[in-house]
Each structure stands twice: as structure tokens, then as C-alpha cells.
C-alpha positions as CSV (number, residue, x, y, z in Angstrom):
1,M,51.2,-13.0,-49.5
2,N,47.9,-11.6,-48.3
3,R,48.1,-10.3,-44.7
4,L,44.9,-10.0,-42.7
5,K,44.2,-6.7,-41.1
6,K,43.6,-6.8,-37.4
7,S,40.1,-5.6,-36.6
8,G,39.3,-3.6,-33.5
9,G,36.4,-5.8,-32.3
10,F,36.0,-8.0,-29.2
11,T,36.9,-11.6,-29.2
12,L,34.4,-14.3,-28.3
13,V,36.0,-14.9,-24.9
14,E,35.7,-11.2,-24.0
15,L,32.0,-11.2,-24.9
16,V,31.3,-14.3,-22.9
17,I,33.1,-12.7,-19.9
18,I,31.0,-9.5,-20.2
19,I,27.7,-11.6,-20.4
20,A,28.7,-13.5,-17.3
21,V,29.5,-10.4,-15.4
22,L,26.1,-8.9,-16.4
23,G,24.4,-12.1,-15.4
24,I,26.0,-11.9,-11.9
25,L,25.0,-8.3,-11.5
26,A,21.4,-9.0,-12.6
27,S,21.2,-11.9,-10.1
28,V,22.1,-9.6,-7.3
29,A,20.0,-6.6,-8.5
30,I,16.7,-8.2,-9.2
31,P,16.0,-9.6,-5.7
32,T,17.1,-6.3,-4.2
33,Y,14.7,-4.5,-6.5
34,Q,11.9,-6.8,-5.5
35,N,12.6,-6.2,-1.8
36,I,12.5,-2.4,-2.4
37,V,9.1,-2.7,-4.2
38,A,7.7,-4.8,-1.3
39,D,9.0,-2.3,1.2
40,A,7.5,0.6,-0.7
41,K,4.1,-1.1,-0.9
42,M,4.2,-1.8,2.8
43,N,5.2,1.7,3.7
44,A,2.5,3.2,1.4
45,C,-0.2,1.1,3.0
46,K,1.0,2.0,6.5
47,A,1.1,5.7,5.6
48,A,-2.4,5.6,4.2
49,L,-3.7,3.8,7.3
50,G,-1.9,6.3,9.5
51,G,-3.4,9.3,7.7
52,M,-6.9,7.9,7.9
53,R,-6.5,6.8,11.5
54,S,-5.2,10.3,12.4
55,A,-8.2,11.9,10.7
56,I,-10.6,9.6,12.5
57,S,-9.0,10.2,15.9
58,T,-9.1,13.9,15.4
59,Y,-12.8,13.8,14.6
60,Y,-13.3,11.6,17.7
61,A,-11.4,14.1,19.9
62,T,-13.2,17.1,18.7
63,S,-16.6,15.6,18.5
64,A,-17.2,15.9,22.3
65,A,-17.2,19.6,22.0
66,K,-19.8,19.5,19.2
67,N,-22.2,16.9,20.8
68,P,-24.8,18.3,23.1
69,D,-24.2,15.6,25.7
70,G,-20.4,16.1,25.6
71,K,-19.6,12.5,24.6
72,P,-17.2,11.9,21.8
73,S,-18.3,9.8,18.9
74,W,-16.6,8.1,16.0
75,P,-17.4,9.4,12.5
76,T,-20.1,7.5,10.6
77,Y,-19.3,5.5,7.5
78,K,-21.1,8.2,5.4
79,Q,-19.0,11.0,7.0
80,L,-15.7,9.0,6.4
81,T,-16.5,8.3,2.8
82,K,-17.6,11.9,1.9
83,I,-14.5,13.8,0.8
84,G,-13.9,16.9,2.8
85,T,-15.7,15.8,5.9
86,I,-13.1,13.6,7.6
87,L,-10.5,13.2,4.9
88,Q,-9.6,16.4,3.2
89,G,-8.6,14.6,0.0
90,A,-9.6,11.5,-1.8
91,I,-9.5,8.2,0.0
92,P,-6.0,6.8,-0.4
93,A,-5.5,3.7,-2.5
94,N,-4.6,0.4,-0.8
95,P,-1.5,-0.7,-2.7
96,Y,-2.2,-4.4,-2.0
97,Q,-5.6,-4.3,-3.7
98,N,-4.8,-5.4,-7.3
99,T,-8.1,-4.2,-8.8
100,K,-7.8,-0.5,-9.4
101,N,-11.6,0.1,-9.2
102,Y,-11.6,-1.2,-5.6
103,Q,-8.4,0.3,-4.2
104,Q,-10.1,3.4,-2.8
105,R,-13.4,1.8,-1.6
106,I,-14.1,1.6,2.1
107,R,-16.3,-1.2,3.3
108,N,-18.8,-0.6,6.2
109,A,-17.6,-3.3,8.6
110,N,-19.8,-2.7,11.6
111,N,-19.8,-5.6,14.1
112,Q,-16.7,-7.0,12.4
113,K,-13.4,-7.6,14.1
114,K,-10.3,-6.0,12.7
115,G,-8.7,-8.3,10.2
116,K,-11.8,-9.3,8.2
117,T,-11.1,-9.1,4.5
118,Y,-13.5,-8.2,1.6
119,S,-12.5,-8.9,-2.0
120,K,-14.0,-5.7,-3.6
121,Y,-12.7,-3.1,-1.2
122,G,-9.4,-1.5,-0.3
123,W,-10.3,-0.6,3.3
124,A,-12.7,-1.7,6.1
125,Y,-14.1,0.6,8.7
126,N,-16.0,-0.2,11.9
127,Q,-17.8,3.0,12.9
128,K,-18.7,1.5,16.3
129,T,-15.0,1.2,17.3
130,G,-13.3,3.7,14.9
131,E,-11.0,0.9,13.6
132,I,-9.9,1.0,10.0
133,W,-7.8,-1.6,8.3
134,A,-6.7,-2.9,4.9
135,C,-9.3,-5.3,3.4
136,T,-6.6,-7.4,1.7
137,K,-4.5,-10.2,3.0
138,T,-1.2,-10.8,1.2
139,K,0.6,-14.0,2.1
140,G,3.6,-13.2,4.3
141,V,2.5,-9.6,4.8
142,N,-0.9,-9.8,6.6
143,E,-1.6,-6.1,6.1
144,N,-5.2,-6.6,7.4
145,T,-3.8,-6.9,11.0
146,W,-2.0,-3.6,11.1
């Protein structure tokens, strides 16, 4: 009589159980990963805004000593966009701007209220008020109002 040798492989039931467990783990991990990505994008945008606002405020605070009349002034659009004048490094990228060529562009937004969006820019700056904001508006995030 021919006896079959027992092989050391997995049975079909064991494989199905493993696939089910992996599916459950994936259903928990994917939404968590998406939340982490969304939080990272929000924090990167807020950090970039904070850095630029800090540089603008520092310029405003020190400009009074440099102006002959002693009045402080906000940096001009040209000063803000010239690297090394207000910002020591490159203009930070807006993580919500999907087009890479536009992420680091600043729009001259004089006479505009904070929150106005422009499609081909990462940031908007009003040199009359010193306000700078994100030029994008993502549904549910509204980063242009920060």
C-alpha cells in the first residue's frame, strides 16, 4: 500500500484565517495612516506660517529704529520674497498646494482680506497689514483662515 507522506505546508483554512487577520489589520491601519498624513500636512502648514509671521513681526518691530520718523512698517512684498532680507532661507512650501511649481510662490494681496485664495500661489501677503496666509482652501481644513 502506498502511504502519502505528510507535507509541512499550511492548510487552506489556515491561509484563509491569516488573510482575514491581515485584512482586519489593514482596515485599522489605513485610516490611522491617513489621519497621520493629514495631521502632518496641517502641522507643516502651520509651522511654515508661524516662521514667516515671526520673521514679518520681527521686521516690523525693528523697523521703527531704522525709519527716520520712528514709525514701524511692514516689509514690502519685494523684501519678503527676496531671500535673505526677511526670510533667511527659501520660502517654505505650502503642503496643501498640489502643484509643485506654485508651492513656494507668494501672491501680493494688497487690499485683500485674509482668506482670499489664488490658484497659482502657495501663500498670500498683504503688506499693508502684514498678514500672510495660505492661498489654498482644502475642504474640511480651511487653511486659508489660519
